[in-house]
C-alpha positions in Angstrom: 42.9 -19.5 -245.3 41.9 -23.2 -245.4 41.3 -24.8 -248.8 37.8 -25.8 -249.9 36.5 -27.9 -252.8 33.8 -25.9 -254.5 31.4 -27.7 -257.0 29.0 -25.8 -259.2 26.2 -27.9 -260.9 25.0 -26.2 -264.0 23.0 -27.0 -267.1 25.2 -28.7 -269.7 24.5 -25.9 -272.2 25.7 -23.3 -269.6 29.0 -25.0 -268.9 31.2 -22.8 -271.1 29.7 -19.6 -269.7 30.1 -20.7 -266.1 33.6 -21.9 -266.6 34.5 -18.5 -268.2 33.0 -16.7 -265.1 35.1 -18.9 -262.8 38.2 -18.4 -264.8 37.8 -14.7 -264.7 38.3 -14.7 -260.9 40.4 -17.8 -260.2 43.4 -19.5 -261.7 42.6 -22.9 -260.1 42.1 -25.8 -262.5 38.4 -26.5 -263.1 37.5 -30.2 -263.4 34.3 -30.8 -265.5 32.2 -33.9 -265.2 29.0 -34.6 -267.1 26.1 -35.7 -265.0 22.6 -37.1 -265.5 20.2 -36.3 -262.7 17.0 -38.1 -262.1 14.6 -36.8 -259.5 11.4 -35.0 -258.7 12.7 -31.5 -258.1 12.3 -29.8 -261.4 12.8 -26.2 -260.2 16.1 -26.0 -262.2 14.9 -27.9 -265.2 14.1 -26.7 -268.7 10.8 -27.7 -270.2 12.3 -30.6 -272.2 14.0 -31.9 -269.0 10.8 -31.7 -267.1 9.0 -33.9 -269.8 11.9 -36.4 -269.8 12.3 -36.4 -266.1 16.1 -36.2 -266.6 18.4 -33.3 -266.1 21.7 -33.0 -268.0 24.2 -31.2 -265.8 27.9 -30.4 -265.6 29.7 -30.6 -262.3 32.5 -28.0 -262.2 34.9 -28.6 -259.3 37.9 -26.6 -258.1 39.9 -26.2 -255.0 40.4 -22.6 -253.7 41.1 -20.8 -250.5 37.9 -20.1 -248.6 38.4 -16.4 -249.1 37.6 -16.9 -252.8 34.0 -18.0 -252.2 32.4 -14.6 -252.4 34.2 -13.8 -255.7 33.3 -17.1 -257.2 29.6 -16.9 -256.2 29.3 -13.3 -257.5 31.0 -14.3 -260.9 28.7 -17.2 -261.5 25.6 -15.2 -260.4 26.5 -12.4 -262.9 27.2 -14.9 -265.7 24.6 -14.9 -268.6 23.2 -18.4 -267.9 20.0 -20.0 -269.2 19.2 -22.0 -266.0 20.0 -21.8 -262.3 23.3 -23.1 -260.8 23.5 -25.0 -257.6 26.8 -25.2 -255.6 28.3 -26.6 -252.5 31.6 -26.3 -250.7 33.4 -28.7 -248.5 36.7 -28.4 -246.6 39.8 -30.1 -248.0 41.4 -32.0 -245.1 44.4 -33.1 -247.2 45.6 -33.2 -250.7 48.8 -33.9 -252.6 50.3 -35.1 -255.9 51.6 -38.6 -256.5 54.2 -38.8 -259.2 
């Protein structure tokens, strides 16, 4: 069961709901970073974001075993969100703690 870094990108207003969904299936720490996204793909944007041309998103990152992916995706899919969530997963080649 190799480790993977999973990052969910959700609307800032959906952050608490998505974190709660993740926490319901995983004990891994969730690191939250606020992001501003500029671009031309407005498929995930609210009306206000489309007008401004700027999306406010949160990146929720956690490291889990790859066997957790189906549970995480299902939990976030079933969460009562306002806007879509994008995600990606990458393998963790090494990690540690420096004291």
